[in-house]
N, C-alpha and C positions, 0 to 999 in steps of 0.2 A: 614169151619168147619161143621160137621154133627150135627145139633142141632134138637132134637125132635120137631115136629110140634105142639104137644100138651103135655104140662107139667105144673105141679103146684110145685112151690118152696116155702117151708115154713121155719119159724124160721130165717128170714132175717131182716136186717136193711135196710129199703127201703127209698131211698132218693127222695123226691118229690120236687116240684118247691117251696113249701112254709113251708115244714117241714120234719122231719125225722121219720118214723114209726120204733120204736125201736124193735118190735116183730110183723113182718107182713108176709104176703104171697102174691104171685103173680101168676096168671094163664096165660099161653100162649096158644093161638089157632091159627093154621095156620100160625105161624110165627109172630104174633102180640099179644101185651099185651091185654088180654081180661077183666081182672078184678084184682084189688088189694084190699086186705083185711087186717084187723088188728086182732091179736089174734090167736085163733085156726084155722088151715087150713083145707080144705076138706080132706077126707081120701085119702091115697096113695100118699101124697105129698112128694117130695124130701126135705130132710133136709138140709138147707144151713149152719147150725152150727153157726148162728149169723153173717155170712159174709154180707158185703154191696151189695145191688143191687142198681145201679145208672145209670143215663144216661151216655153214652159214652163221654168222653172228647174230645175236639178239641184242637189240638196243631198247632198253627199258625207258629211257628218259632223253628225248631230244626236243627241244623247242625250236629247232632250226627251221621247221616249215614256216614259222611266222616271219623269219627273215627273208624267205623267198617271196612271201606274200606282201611284205612291206620292206622292200630292199634299201629304201631311203626314206628319210622323214617325209611324210605327206605324199608318198608315192605308193599306190595300191595296185599290185599286179592282178592279172586275171587269176582267180583262186585255183581253177582247175589247172591252168598252166604252171602255176607255182607248185602244186602237189606233184605234178609229173617231173618237173625239174628236180625237185627235192627227192623224189623217189629214185631218179637216176643216179644222184649223188650218193645216196645210200648204197645202192646196188654195187657201184664201182669201188665202195669202201668194203665190200664183202658182208654187208648187212642183208639178211634175208627175212627177218622178222622184226618189226619196229613198232613200238608204242609211241604214237605220235602225241606229244605233250602239248596240250592246248591250254591257254590262260582261261580260266573260268571266273573271270570277275571283270568289273569296269572300275576305272579310277580316272577321273577327269584330271588332266594336266600331267599324266604320267607316261603311259605308253600308247601310241595310236592304235596298236593292234589288240589292245584290250577290248574285251566284249565281242570278239569276232569268232569265237570258238565255234558257234553254230555255222557261220559261213564255211569255215575250213572243214568241219566235220562233213558238211554236205558235198563240198568239193572232192573229198576223199572217197565218198560214196559214188560220186559220178565217175571219177576215174577208175574206181575198182570195177563197176558195172560195165564200163566200156572196155575192160581188159587192157588198160593202159599201164598198170602198175607191175613192177618186177618183184618187189617184196611184198610180203603179207603184212597189212597195216591193221593195228588196233589203236584204241584211243586211251590216253592217259589224261585224265582230268586234273589239272593243277589247280587246287583250291586255295586261294589266298584268304585264310580264315577271317582276318578282320574286316574284309571288304563287305559293305552292306548288302550287296545284291549276290553274294557267292552262292548262298543256298538255292535261291530261286533259279539262278543260271544253271547250277548243277542239276537241278530237277528237270530242266528243259532237255538234257542230254543223257540222263542216267539210264533211261530204258532202251538206248540204242544197243543192239547186241554186240557191237564191236567195242563197247567200253569195258575194259579189263583190268584198269588200275586207277586209283585215286590217290592223290598225295595231298598231305596237310602242310601248308606252308604259312609262315609268318615273317614277312620282310619288314616289319616295323623296325625303325632305327633303334639300336641297342639290343635287338633280339638275334640269336642264332648266328648266322653267317655274318651279320653286320653288328656284332656286339660292339664293335668299334665304330661309332657313328661317322668318324672321319673317313673311314674306308667307303662307307655308302656314299658320302659327299663326293669322293674322288671318282667313284663309279658313275654317278650321274654327270659329273663335269665331263667325263670322257666319252659319253654316249654322243650320238649324231646331234650337232647343234649345241650340246652342252646346256647347263642351267646355271643361272646366277645364284649367288648365296641367298639373295631375297626370295627367289623362287623356291630354292630348296627349303628355306625356313618355312615357307607357306605349305610345301608339300608334306614336310615332316610333322608339322603342327596337326595337319589333317590326319596323318597316319596314327599319331599317338591318340587322337580323338577316336577314330575308328577302333583301334585296339582295345581302349578302355570300354567303349559302348557295345562292340559286337563280338569280340573274339571268343569269349567263353561260351556264349549261346550258339554261335555259328559252329564252333568246334563240336559241340554236342549233336548238332543237327546233321553235319556232314558225316560224323561217324556213324550215326544211326541210319543215315541213308545208304551208306556203303554196306552196313550190315543187313539192311532189308533186301538189297539187290544182290548180296553176296559177292561183292567186288573187293579184292584185296586192297589194303591201305598201306601207303608209304608215308613215313615221316620224312622231314626234309631239314638237312643242315643241323642235326642235333649237336649241341655244343656242351651241355651241362648234365650232371645227374638228374636234375629235374626234368630236362627234356627227355632223358631215357625213361624215367618214371612215367611220364606222360604216354610215350610210345607204348610201354607194357599196358598201361590202363586202357588205351584205345584199341588194343588188339592188332597193332601195327604188324605186318608181315615182312616188310623190308625197310631198312633205313637207308635213305639216299644221302650220300656225301656227308657223313659225320665230320665235323670240322676240328675235333680234338681227339687225342688218343683217350682221354678220360671217357668221352662218350662212346667211342668205337669199342672200347673194352666192355663198358657196361651193356651196350647193346648186344655184343657177342655172347656175353655171359647169360643174357636173358633169352638167348635163342632166336634172336631177330636176325635175319639175313641182312647183309651189308652190300650196298652198291657203291 
């Protein structure tokens, strides 16, 4: 965006680290904040009309890009156009740095956007190189541990310089966020088009099979991959003391969305940051 190098903005609510200035002004010189004041601003200032001026927000986990790319079942948008639309939505929400969460797995019969991480990563690069993005974009690889192809798909993206976070996920029925299998059934029934009980029975049986066959091996491989490339790891939907112990064992840096106070307390006591 074309932002004047020198400008004074008045009549703004300015959010500082320790307080909010209800009626303040801010001066920018050579692209940097030069001065912040309270009350009457210097002459010639732009009137913010009481709007907020605050530090840009950092979004560590948003899989909303995929909703722009596949806005309806069986409808695939142009991936670069999807990235630009998504980026604009982030910017108008005050987000200036985002970790784009991409699903790094394929699962037949579940989500049509699965397996498209490479397409979306390439689209982000295209938009960035064309200077079409307002926010700073980095990649967050969401790794569904029980899926057979997750390790190979992670390897296809892992050496990109914009990969800055990987998360360890397991959405097997009965695990973590969906410890209550009924809630997972309700979730899928409510998604676009919905699924019948027979279709869910088939999907869940396959997920149980995958979890038993691949989860332990894939977990070790993904953790080793993150360590080899020095990429921070996140856990996901920690629910039990066992989940907390796994996060400590795997060297997790941040725990995303613990679902119980029990897990949140254990993670905090272990020195793991909580999102």
